[in-house]
PDB file of N, CA, C and O in Angstrom, chain B, residues numbered from 101:
ATOM      1  N   MET B 101      52.628  35.294  62.909  1.00  0.00           N
ATOM      2  CA  MET B 101      53.474  35.417  61.753  1.00  0.00           C
ATOM      3  C   MET B 101      54.146  34.072  61.515  1.00  0.00           C
ATOM      4  O   MET B 101      54.594  33.414  62.454  1.00  0.00           O
ATOM      5  N   ASN B 102      54.209  33.678  60.267  1.00  0.00           N
ATOM      6  CA  ASN B 102      54.846  32.421  59.907  1.00  0.00           C
ATOM      7  C   ASN B 102      55.944  32.718  58.898  1.00  0.00           C
ATOM      8  O   ASN B 102      55.699  33.360  57.877  1.00  0.00           O
ATOM      9  N   VAL B 103      57.136  32.259  59.179  1.00  0.00           N
ATOM     10  CA  VAL B 103      58.259  32.445  58.263  1.00  0.00           C
ATOM     11  C   VAL B 103      58.884  31.094  57.974  1.00  0.00           C
ATOM     12  O   VAL B 103      58.737  30.152  58.753  1.00  0.00           O
ATOM     13  N   SER B 104      59.576  31.005  56.862  1.00  0.00           N
ATOM     14  CA  SER B 104      60.204  29.737  56.496  1.00  0.00           C
ATOM     15  C   SER B 104      61.725  29.825  56.556  1.00  0.00           C
ATOM     16  O   SER B 104      62.422  28.968  56.013  1.00  0.00           O
ATOM     17  N   GLU B 105      62.231  30.845  57.204  1.00  0.00           N
ATOM     18  CA  GLU B 105      63.678  31.033  57.269  1.00  0.00           C
ATOM     19  C   GLU B 105      64.025  31.603  58.632  1.00  0.00           C
ATOM     20  O   GLU B 105      63.421  32.587  59.060  1.00  0.00           O
ATOM     21  N   SER B 106      64.984  31.005  59.320  1.00  0.00           N
ATOM     22  CA  SER B 106      65.259  31.365  60.708  1.00  0.00           C
ATOM     23  C   SER B 106      65.776  32.790  60.872  1.00  0.00           C
ATOM     24  O   SER B 106      65.498  33.430  61.886  1.00  0.00           O
ATOM     25  N   THR B 107      66.513  33.291  59.905  1.00  0.00           N
ATOM     26  CA  THR B 107      67.001  34.674  59.998  1.00  0.00           C
ATOM     27  C   THR B 107      65.839  35.657  59.961  1.00  0.00           C
ATOM     28  O   THR B 107      65.860  36.670  60.661  1.00  0.00           O
ATOM     29  N   ALA B 108      64.835  35.369  59.157  1.00  0.00           N
ATOM     30  CA  ALA B 108      63.653  36.240  59.086  1.00  0.00           C
ATOM     31  C   ALA B 108      62.931  36.272  60.425  1.00  0.00           C
ATOM     32  O   ALA B 108      62.467  37.328  60.855  1.00  0.00           O
ATOM     33  N   LEU B 109      62.834  35.126  61.085  1.00  0.00           N
ATOM     34  CA  LEU B 109      62.198  35.087  62.397  1.00  0.00           C
ATOM     35  C   LEU B 109      63.002  35.892  63.410  1.00  0.00           C
ATOM     36  O   LEU B 109      62.433  36.657  64.189  1.00  0.00           O
ATOM     37  N   THR B 110      64.308  35.727  63.404  1.00  0.00           N
ATOM     38  CA  THR B 110      65.158  36.487  64.323  1.00  0.00           C
ATOM     39  C   THR B 110      64.986  37.978  64.101  1.00  0.00           C
ATOM     40  O   THR B 110      64.843  38.730  65.066  1.00  0.00           O
ATOM     41  N   GLU B 111      64.997  38.420  62.858  1.00  0.00           N
ATOM     42  CA  GLU B 111      64.822  39.847  62.547  1.00  0.00           C
ATOM     43  C   GLU B 111      63.447  40.347  62.972  1.00  0.00           C
ATOM     44  O   GLU B 111      63.323  41.467  63.468  1.00  0.00           O
ATOM     45  N   ALA B 112      62.419  39.535  62.783  1.00  0.00           N
ATOM     46  CA  ALA B 112      61.068  39.934  63.188  1.00  0.00           C
ATOM     47  C   ALA B 112      60.995  40.142  64.692  1.00  0.00           C
ATOM     48  O   ALA B 112      60.413  41.122  65.156  1.00  0.00           O
ATOM     49  N   VAL B 113      61.581  39.230  65.453  1.00  0.00           N
ATOM     50  CA  VAL B 113      61.576  39.362  66.912  1.00  0.00           C
ATOM     51  C   VAL B 113      62.400  40.578  67.340  1.00  0.00           C
ATOM     52  O   VAL B 113      61.995  41.318  68.237  1.00  0.00           O
ATOM     53  N   LEU B 114      63.553  40.785  66.700  1.00  0.00           N
ATOM     54  CA  LEU B 114      64.404  41.929  67.049  1.00  0.00           C
ATOM     55  C   LEU B 114      63.723  43.267  66.761  1.00  0.00           C
ATOM     56  O   LEU B 114      63.984  44.253  67.449  1.00  0.00           O
ATOM     57  N   THR B 115      62.863  43.309  65.759  1.00  0.00           N
ATOM     58  CA  THR B 115      62.172  44.564  65.438  1.00  0.00           C
ATOM     59  C   THR B 115      60.896  44.760  66.252  1.00  0.00           C
ATOM     60  O   THR B 115      60.178  45.742  66.062  1.00  0.00           O
ATOM     61  N   GLY B 116      60.618  43.826  67.157  1.00  0.00           N
ATOM     62  CA  GLY B 116      59.498  44.012  68.069  1.00  0.00           C
ATOM     63  C   GLY B 116      58.181  43.458  67.597  1.00  0.00           C
ATOM     64  O   GLY B 116      57.135  43.878  68.092  1.00  0.00           O
ATOM     65  N   LEU B 117      58.186  42.525  66.653  1.00  0.00           N
ATOM     66  CA  LEU B 117      56.930  41.983  66.141  1.00  0.00           C
ATOM     67  C   LEU B 117      56.340  40.899  67.025  1.00  0.00           C
ATOM     68  O   LEU B 117      55.275  40.366  66.713  1.00  0.00           O
ATOM     69  N   GLY B 118      57.005  40.561  68.118  1.00  0.00           N
ATOM     70  CA  GLY B 118      56.459  39.560  69.026  1.00  0.00           C
ATOM     71  C   GLY B 118      57.554  38.677  69.589  1.00  0.00           C
ATOM     72  O   GLY B 118      58.733  39.033  69.588  1.00  0.00           O
ATOM     73  N   ILE B 119      57.135  37.511  70.073  1.00  0.00           N
ATOM     74  CA  ILE B 119      58.089  36.538  70.604  1.00  0.00           C
ATOM     75  C   ILE B 119      58.232  35.411  69.591  1.00  0.00           C
ATOM     76  O   ILE B 119      57.368  35.228  68.733  1.00  0.00           O
ATOM     77  N   GLY B 120      59.306  34.670  69.687  1.00  0.00           N
ATOM     78  CA  GLY B 120      59.504  33.565  68.765  1.00  0.00           C
ATOM     79  C   GLY B 120      60.448  32.546  69.344  1.00  0.00           C
ATOM     80  O   GLY B 120      61.215  32.831  70.263  1.00  0.00           O
ATOM     81  N   GLN B 121      60.380  31.356  68.795  1.00  0.00           N
ATOM     82  CA  GLN B 121      61.292  30.286  69.201  1.00  0.00           C
ATOM     83  C   GLN B 121      62.409  30.249  68.170  1.00  0.00           C
ATOM     84  O   GLN B 121      62.208  29.862  67.018  1.00  0.00           O
ATOM     85  N   ILE B 122      63.593  30.662  68.615  1.00  0.00           N
ATOM     86  CA  ILE B 122      64.730  30.860  67.716  1.00  0.00           C
ATOM     87  C   ILE B 122      65.836  29.877  68.092  1.00  0.00           C
ATOM     88  O   ILE B 122      66.037  29.572  69.268  1.00  0.00           O
ATOM     89  N   PHE B 123      66.544  29.390  67.088  1.00  0.00           N
ATOM     90  CA  PHE B 123      67.698  28.531  67.356  1.00  0.00           C
ATOM     91  C   PHE B 123      68.717  29.297  68.188  1.00  0.00           C
ATOM     92  O   PHE B 123      68.913  30.498  68.005  1.00  0.00           O
ATOM     93  N   ARG B 124      69.354  28.588  69.094  1.00  0.00           N
ATOM     94  CA  ARG B 124      70.332  29.235  69.981  1.00  0.00           C
ATOM     95  C   ARG B 124      71.456  29.909  69.207  1.00  0.00           C
ATOM     96  O   ARG B 124      71.900  30.992  69.587  1.00  0.00           O
ATOM     97  N   PHE B 125      71.927  29.283  68.121  1.00  0.00           N
ATOM     98  CA  PHE B 125      73.031  29.893  67.384  1.00  0.00           C
ATOM     99  C   PHE B 125      72.614  31.212  66.738  1.00  0.00           C
ATOM    100  O   PHE B 125      73.457  32.085  66.534  1.00  0.00           O
ATOM    101  N   SER B 126      71.332  31.374  66.412  1.00  0.00           N
ATOM    102  CA  SER B 126      70.849  32.636  65.855  1.00  0.00           C
ATOM    103  C   SER B 126      70.669  33.697  66.934  1.00  0.00           C
ATOM    104  O   SER B 126      70.832  34.889  66.676  1.00  0.00           O
ATOM    105  N   ALA B 127      70.336  33.262  68.126  1.00  0.00           N
ATOM    106  CA  ALA B 127      70.035  34.194  69.211  1.00  0.00           C
ATOM    107  C   ALA B 127      71.231  34.554  70.069  1.00  0.00           C
ATOM    108  O   ALA B 127      71.197  35.563  70.773  1.00  0.00           O
ATOM    109  N   ARG B 128      72.287  33.759  70.031  1.00  0.00           N
ATOM    110  CA  ARG B 128      73.407  33.898  70.962  1.00  0.00           C
ATOM    111  C   ARG B 128      73.927  35.331  71.065  1.00  0.00           C
ATOM    112  O   ARG B 128      74.013  35.866  72.170  1.00  0.00           O
ATOM    113  N   ALA B 129      74.268  35.952  69.966  1.00  0.00           N
ATOM    114  CA  ALA B 129      74.830  37.314  70.005  1.00  0.00           C
ATOM    115  C   ALA B 129      73.829  38.314  70.572  1.00  0.00           C
ATOM    116  O   ALA B 129      74.208  39.223  71.310  1.00  0.00           O
ATOM    117  N   HIS B 130      72.570  38.151  70.234  1.00  0.00           N
ATOM    118  CA  HIS B 130      71.529  39.077  70.688  1.00  0.00           C
ATOM    119  C   HIS B 130      71.197  38.873  72.166  1.00  0.00           C
ATOM    120  O   HIS B 130      70.816  39.819  72.857  1.00  0.00           O
ATOM    121  N   LEU B 131      71.341  37.649  72.644  1.00  0.00           N
ATOM    122  CA  LEU B 131      71.169  37.399  74.076  1.00  0.00           C
ATOM    123  C   LEU B 131      72.299  38.053  74.859  1.00  0.00           C
ATOM    124  O   LEU B 131      72.084  38.593  75.944  1.00  0.00           O
ATOM    125  N   GLY B 132      73.502  38.000  74.299  1.00  0.00           N
ATOM    126  CA  GLY B 132      74.664  38.594  74.962  1.00  0.00           C
ATOM    127  C   GLY B 132      74.571  40.105  75.095  1.00  0.00           C
ATOM    128  O   GLY B 132      75.072  40.678  76.062  1.00  0.00           O
ATOM    129  N   THR B 133      73.929  40.754  74.124  1.00  0.00           N
ATOM    130  CA  THR B 133      73.800  42.214  74.160  1.00  0.00           C
ATOM    131  C   THR B 133      72.540  42.668  74.891  1.00  0.00           C
ATOM    132  O   THR B 133      72.376  43.856  75.171  1.00  0.00           O
ATOM    133  N   GLY B 134      71.658  41.732  75.198  1.00  0.00           N
ATOM    134  CA  GLY B 134      70.415  42.095  75.857  1.00  0.00           C
ATOM    135  C   GLY B 134      69.301  42.457  74.893  1.00  0.00           C
ATOM    136  O   GLY B 134      68.209  42.820  75.329  1.00  0.00           O
ATOM    137  N   GLN B 135      69.551  42.366  73.588  1.00  0.00           N
ATOM    138  CA  GLN B 135      68.500  42.653  72.612  1.00  0.00           C
ATOM    139  C   GLN B 135      67.391  41.614  72.687  1.00  0.00           C
ATOM    140  O   GLN B 135      66.226  41.917  72.429  1.00  0.00           O
ATOM    141  N   LEU B 136      67.758  40.394  73.039  1.00  0.00           N
ATOM    142  CA  LEU B 136      66.778  39.331  73.236  1.00  0.00           C
ATOM    143  C   LEU B 136      66.892  38.832  74.667  1.00  0.00           C
ATOM    144  O   LEU B 136      67.976  38.806  75.251  1.00  0.00           O
ATOM    145  N   VAL B 137      65.754  38.438  75.219  1.00  0.00           N
ATOM    146  CA  VAL B 137      65.697  37.926  76.586  1.00  0.00           C
ATOM    147  C   VAL B 137      64.958  36.593  76.545  1.00  0.00           C
ATOM    148  O   VAL B 137      63.855  36.522  76.003  1.00  0.00           O
ATOM    149  N   PRO B 138      65.538  35.543  77.101  1.00  0.00           N
ATOM    150  CA  PRO B 138      64.841  34.252  77.075  1.00  0.00           C
ATOM    151  C   PRO B 138      63.619  34.254  77.993  1.00  0.00           C
ATOM    152  O   PRO B 138      63.646  34.805  79.094  1.00  0.00           O
ATOM    153  N   ILE B 139      62.561  33.631  77.517  1.00  0.00           N
ATOM    154  CA  ILE B 139      61.355  33.402  78.319  1.00  0.00           C
ATOM    155  C   ILE B 139      60.937  31.951  78.103  1.00  0.00           C
ATOM    156  O   ILE B 139      61.381  31.309  77.152  1.00  0.00           O
ATOM    157  N   LEU B 140      60.098  31.446  78.970  1.00  0.00           N
ATOM    158  CA  LEU B 140      59.600  30.065  78.856  1.00  0.00           C
ATOM    159  C   LEU B 140      60.741  29.074  78.640  1.00  0.00           C
ATOM    160  O   LEU B 140      60.649  28.196  77.783  1.00  0.00           O
ATOM    161  N   GLU B 141      61.808  29.215  79.413  1.00  0.00           N
ATOM    162  CA  GLU B 141      62.999  28.390  79.212  1.00  0.00           C
ATOM    163  C   GLU B 141      62.769  26.900  79.467  1.00  0.00           C
ATOM    164  O   GLU B 141      63.531  26.071  78.969  1.00  0.00           O
ATOM    165  N   ASP B 142      61.747  26.549  80.223  1.00  0.00           N
ATOM    166  CA  ASP B 142      61.473  25.145  80.510  1.00  0.00           C
ATOM    167  C   ASP B 142      60.602  24.490  79.442  1.00  0.00           C
ATOM    168  O   ASP B 142      60.326  23.293  79.524  1.00  0.00           O
ATOM    169  N   TRP B 143      60.166  25.251  78.446  1.00  0.00           N
ATOM    170  CA  TRP B 143      59.272  24.731  77.419  1.00  0.00           C
ATOM    171  C   TRP B 143      59.975  24.718  76.070  1.00  0.00           C
ATOM    172  O   TRP B 143      60.586  25.709  75.669  1.00  0.00           O
ATOM    173  N   THR B 144      59.886  23.603  75.380  1.00  0.00           N
ATOM    174  CA  THR B 144      60.410  23.511  74.018  1.00  0.00           C
ATOM    175  C   THR B 144      59.445  22.687  73.185  1.00  0.00           C
ATOM    176  O   THR B 144      58.632  21.929  73.714  1.00  0.00           O
ATOM    177  N   GLN B 145      59.547  22.844  71.899  1.00  0.00           N
ATOM    178  CA  GLN B 145      58.756  22.022  70.994  1.00  0.00           C
ATOM    179  C   GLN B 145      59.507  20.722  70.731  1.00  0.00           C
ATOM    180  O   GLN B 145      60.727  20.660  70.885  1.00  0.00           O
ATOM    181  N   PRO B 146      58.772  19.686  70.333  1.00  0.00           N
ATOM    182  CA  PRO B 146      59.465  18.451  69.954  1.00  0.00           C
ATOM    183  C   PRO B 146      60.357  18.719  68.742  1.00  0.00           C
ATOM    184  O   PRO B 146      60.042  19.564  67.904  1.00  0.00           O
ATOM    185  N   SER B 147      61.456  18.003  68.659  1.00  0.00           N
ATOM    186  CA  SER B 147      62.346  18.195  67.516  1.00  0.00           C
ATOM    187  C   SER B 147      61.725  17.580  66.268  1.00  0.00           C
ATOM    188  O   SER B 147      60.897  16.672  66.343  1.00  0.00           O
ATOM    189  N   HIS B 148      62.143  18.095  65.129  1.00  0.00           N
ATOM    190  CA  HIS B 148      61.667  17.594  63.837  1.00  0.00           C
ATOM    191  C   HIS B 148      62.845  16.968  63.107  1.00  0.00           C
ATOM    192  O   HIS B 148      63.944  17.522  63.112  1.00  0.00           O
ATOM    193  N   PRO B 149      62.629  15.834  62.489  1.00  0.00           N
ATOM    194  CA  PRO B 149      63.745  15.184  61.792  1.00  0.00           C
ATOM    195  C   PRO B 149      64.174  15.994  60.567  1.00  0.00           C
ATOM    196  O   PRO B 149      63.361  16.645  59.910  1.00  0.00           O
ATOM    197  N   ILE B 150      65.446  15.935  60.290  1.00  0.00           N
ATOM    198  CA  ILE B 150      65.999  16.520  59.080  1.00  0.00           C
ATOM    199  C   ILE B 150      66.517  15.362  58.248  1.00  0.00           C
ATOM    200  O   ILE B 150      67.201  14.475  58.759  1.00  0.00           O
ATOM    201  N   GLN B 151      66.191  15.375  56.975  1.00  0.00           N
ATOM    202  CA  GLN B 151      66.615  14.276  56.122  1.00  0.00           C
ATOM    203  C   GLN B 151      67.548  14.786  55.034  1.00  0.00           C
ATOM    204  O   GLN B 151      67.322  15.849  54.456  1.00  0.00           O
ATOM    205  N   LEU B 152      68.576  14.037  54.765  1.00  0.00           N
ATOM    206  CA  LEU B 152      69.501  14.305  53.676  1.00  0.00           C
ATOM    207  C   LEU B 152      69.186  13.294  52.585  1.00  0.00           C
ATOM    208  O   LEU B 152      69.343  12.089  52.782  1.00  0.00           O
ATOM    209  N   VAL B 153      68.743  13.786  51.439  1.00  0.00           N
ATOM    210  CA  VAL B 153      68.330  12.908  50.348  1.00  0.00           C
ATOM    211  C   VAL B 153      69.319  13.062  49.202  1.00  0.00           C
ATOM    212  O   VAL B 153      69.627  14.177  48.780  1.00  0.00           O
ATOM    213  N   TYR B 154      69.805  11.952  48.710  1.00  0.00           N
ATOM    214  CA  TYR B 154      70.733  11.969  47.582  1.00  0.00           C
ATOM    215  C   TYR B 154      70.537  10.695  46.770  1.00  0.00           C
ATOM    216  O   TYR B 154      70.005   9.712  47.285  1.00  0.00           O
ATOM    217  N   PRO B 155      70.956  10.699  45.512  1.00  0.00           N
ATOM    218  CA  PRO B 155      70.761   9.514  44.672  1.00  0.00           C
ATOM    219  C   PRO B 155      71.491   8.294  45.244  1.00  0.00           C
ATOM    220  O   PRO B 155      72.609   8.400  45.747  1.00  0.00           O
ATOM    221  N   ALA B 156      70.847   7.161  45.157  1.00  0.00           N
ATOM    222  CA  ALA B 156      71.452   5.928  45.656  1.00  0.00           C
ATOM    223  C   ALA B 156      72.574   5.493  44.718  1.00  0.00           C
ATOM    224  O   ALA B 156      72.379   5.344  43.511  1.00  0.00           O
ATOM    225  N   THR B 157      73.723   5.299  45.289  1.00  0.00           N
ATOM    226  CA  THR B 157      74.858   4.753  44.542  1.00  0.00           C
ATOM    227  C   THR B 157      75.557   3.758  45.447  1.00  0.00           C
ATOM    228  O   THR B 157      75.359   3.767  46.662  1.00  0.00           O
ATOM    229  N   ARG B 158      76.349   2.929  44.875  1.00  0.00           N
ATOM    230  CA  ARG B 158      77.066   1.952  45.687  1.00  0.00           C
ATOM    231  C   ARG B 158      78.095   2.636  46.577  1.00  0.00           C
ATOM    232  O   ARG B 158      78.298   2.244  47.726  1.00  0.00           O
ATOM    233  N   HIS B 159      78.739   3.662  46.031  1.00  0.00           N
ATOM    234  CA  HIS B 159      79.808   4.329  46.763  1.00  0.00           C
ATOM    235  C   HIS B 159      79.602   5.847  46.688  1.00  0.00           C
ATOM    236  O   HIS B 159      79.970   6.469  45.693  1.00  0.00           O
ATOM    237  N   PRO B 160      79.018   6.443  47.729  1.00  0.00           N
ATOM    238  CA  PRO B 160      78.857   7.900  47.711  1.00  0.00           C
ATOM    239  C   PRO B 160      80.222   8.577  47.591  1.00  0.00           C
ATOM    240  O   PRO B 160      81.225   8.072  48.095  1.00  0.00           O
ATOM    241  N   SER B 161      80.244   9.714  46.924  1.00  0.00           N
ATOM    242  CA  SER B 161      81.508  10.426  46.747  1.00  0.00           C
ATOM    243  C   SER B 161      82.044  10.893  48.101  1.00  0.00           C
ATOM    244  O   SER B 161      81.307  10.993  49.082  1.00  0.00           O
ATOM    245  N   ALA B 162      83.321  11.168  48.124  1.00  0.00           N
ATOM    246  CA  ALA B 162      83.948  11.653  49.361  1.00  0.00           C
ATOM    247  C   ALA B 162      83.329  12.984  49.782  1.00  0.00           C
ATOM    248  O   ALA B 162      83.160  13.243  50.974  1.00  0.00           O
ATOM    249  N   LYS B 163      82.992  13.829  48.807  1.00  0.00           N
ATOM    250  CA  LYS B 163      82.374  15.127  49.121  1.00  0.00           C
ATOM    251  C   LYS B 163      81.003  14.932  49.768  1.00  0.00           C
ATOM    252  O   LYS B 163      80.675  15.598  50.750  1.00  0.00           O
ATOM    253  N   LEU B 164      80.208  14.022  49.216  1.00  0.00           N
ATOM    254  CA  LEU B 164      78.887  13.752  49.784  1.00  0.00           C
ATOM    255  C   LEU B 164      79.018  13.179  51.186  1.00  0.00           C
ATOM    256  O   LEU B 164      78.300  13.598  52.094  1.00  0.00           O
ATOM    257  N   ARG B 165      79.917  12.238  51.373  1.00  0.00           N
ATOM    258  CA  ARG B 165      80.111  11.641  52.699  1.00  0.00           C
ATOM    259  C   ARG B 165      80.573  12.692  53.704  1.00  0.00           C
ATOM    260  O   ARG B 165      80.102  12.715  54.842  1.00  0.00           O
ATOM    261  N   ALA B 166      81.497  13.563  53.286  1.00  0.00           N
ATOM    262  CA  ALA B 166      81.986  14.623  54.174  1.00  0.00           C
ATOM    263  C   ALA B 166      80.850  15.579  54.538  1.00  0.00           C
ATOM    264  O   ALA B 166      80.731  15.987  55.694  1.00  0.00           O
ATOM    265  N   PHE B 167      80.020  15.936  53.564  1.00  0.00           N
ATOM    266  CA  PHE B 167      78.895  16.825  53.847  1.00  0.00           C
ATOM    267  C   PHE B 167      77.917  16.160  54.802  1.00  0.00           C
ATOM    268  O   PHE B 167      77.467  16.790  55.759  1.00  0.00           O
ATOM    269  N   ALA B 168      77.584  14.909  54.561  1.00  0.00           N
ATOM    270  CA  ALA B 168      76.638  14.193  55.427  1.00  0.00           C
ATOM    271  C   ALA B 168      77.171  14.108  56.852  1.00  0.00           C
ATOM    272  O   ALA B 168      76.428  14.332  57.807  1.00  0.00           O
ATOM    273  N   ASP B 169      78.443  13.789  56.999  1.00  0.00           N
ATOM    274  CA  ASP B 169      79.041  13.713  58.338  1.00  0.00           C
ATOM    275  C   ASP B 169      79.013  15.071  59.027  1.00  0.00           C
ATOM    276  O   ASP B 169      78.713  15.163  60.217  1.00  0.00           O
ATOM    277  N   TRP B 170      79.327  16.131  58.273  1.00  0.00           N
ATOM    278  CA  TRP B 170      79.305  17.494  58.815  1.00  0.00           C
ATOM    279  C   TRP B 170      77.888  17.871  59.260  1.00  0.00           C
ATOM    280  O   TRP B 170      77.705  18.421  60.347  1.00  0.00           O
ATOM    281  N   ALA B 171      76.888  17.576  58.423  1.00  0.00           N
ATOM    282  CA  ALA B 171      75.500  17.929  58.741  1.00  0.00           C
ATOM    283  C   ALA B 171      75.022  17.198  59.995  1.00  0.00           C
ATOM    284  O   ALA B 171      74.364  17.793  60.849  1.00  0.00           O
ATOM    285  N   VAL B 172      75.348  15.922  60.107  1.00  0.00           N
ATOM    286  CA  VAL B 172      74.953  15.154  61.294  1.00  0.00           C
ATOM    287  C   VAL B 172      75.577  15.764  62.540  1.00  0.00           C
ATOM    288  O   VAL B 172      74.900  15.938  63.553  1.00  0.00           O
ATOM    289  N   GLU B 173      76.860  16.088  62.471  1.00  0.00           N
ATOM    290  CA  GLU B 173      77.541  16.688  63.627  1.00  0.00           C
ATOM    291  C   GLU B 173      76.946  18.050  63.967  1.00  0.00           C
ATOM    292  O   GLU B 173      76.696  18.351  65.134  1.00  0.00           O
ATOM    293  N   LEU B 174      76.723  18.869  62.947  1.00  0.00           N
ATOM    294  CA  LEU B 174      76.209  20.217  63.162  1.00  0.00           C
ATOM    295  C   LEU B 174      74.832  20.198  63.812  1.00  0.00           C
ATOM    296  O   LEU B 174      74.609  20.872  64.817  1.00  0.00           O
ATOM    297  N   PHE B 175      73.918  19.437  63.248  1.00  0.00           N
ATOM    298  CA  PHE B 175      72.546  19.466  63.741  1.00  0.00           C
ATOM    299  C   PHE B 175      72.336  18.653  65.010  1.00  0.00           C
ATOM    300  O   PHE B 175      71.247  18.689  65.583  1.00  0.00           O
ATOM    301  N   SER B 176      73.335  17.931  65.457  1.00  0.00           N
ATOM    302  CA  SER B 176      73.223  17.246  66.747  1.00  0.00           C
ATOM    303  C   SER B 176      73.748  18.111  67.880  1.00  0.00           C
ATOM    304  O   SER B 176      73.570  17.765  69.048  1.00  0.00           O
ATOM    305  N   ARG B 177      74.396  19.238  67.559  1.00  0.00           N
ATOM    306  CA  ARG B 177      74.909  20.130  68.591  1.00  0.00           C
ATOM    307  C   ARG B 177      73.760  20.781  69.353  1.00  0.00           C
ATOM    308  O   ARG B 177      72.686  21.018  68.799  1.00  0.00           O
ATOM    309  N   GLU B 178      73.994  21.059  70.596  1.00  0.00           N
ATOM    310  CA  GLU B 178      72.981  21.660  71.470  1.00  0.00           C
ATOM    311  C   GLU B 178      72.543  23.023  70.956  1.00  0.00           C
ATOM    312  O   GLU B 178      71.365  23.362  71.071  1.00  0.00           O
ATOM    313  N   ASP B 179      73.454  23.821  70.389  1.00  0.00           N
ATOM    314  CA  ASP B 179      73.080  25.168  69.978  1.00  0.00           C
ATOM    315  C   ASP B 179      72.313  25.202  68.663  1.00  0.00           C
ATOM    316  O   ASP B 179      71.915  26.278  68.218  1.00  0.00           O
ATOM    317  N   CYS B 180      72.098  24.065  68.039  1.00  0.00           N
ATOM    318  CA  CYS B 180      71.278  24.016  66.830  1.00  0.00           C
ATOM    319  C   CYS B 180      69.865  23.559  67.132  1.00  0.00           C
ATOM    320  O   CYS B 180      69.059  23.364  66.222  1.00  0.00           O
ATOM    321  N   LYS B 181      69.572  23.391  68.391  1.00  0.00           N
ATOM    322  CA  LYS B 181      68.230  22.992  68.791  1.00  0.00           C
ATOM    323  C   LYS B 181      67.429  24.234  69.160  1.00  0.00           C
ATOM    324  O   LYS B 181      68.004  25.217  69.627  1.00  0.00           O
ATOM    325  N   PRO B 182      66.108  24.211  68.959  1.00  0.00           N
ATOM    326  CA  PRO B 182      65.304  25.379  69.327  1.00  0.00           C
ATOM    327  C   PRO B 182      65.415  25.674  70.813  1.00  0.00           C
ATOM    328  O   PRO B 182      65.691  24.789  71.623  1.00  0.00           O
ATOM    329  N   GLY B 183      65.199  26.912  71.145  1.00  0.00           N
ATOM    330  CA  GLY B 183      65.213  27.239  72.559  1.00  0.00           C
ATOM    331  C   GLY B 183      65.532  28.581  72.886  1.00  0.00           C
ATOM    332  O   GLY B 183      65.565  28.938  74.064  1.00  0.00           O
TER     333      GLY B 183
END
């Protein structure tokens, strides 16, 4: 099964459609309740780059800069990595 949205993958695994590689933040609550059980903990896929694309300007707006800084911080956290 191939999905393009992490929540759909989590729901598919929770309903018994198989195993999947889910982001830790999506799996955390389900791991705590025992609905999900980690397997192959020593194996992970290589990470994929995420790009933030916006129009080139001399001075990005404060909102854009704040969003970019937030996104960098968020996606560098350990719980946003597959596993």
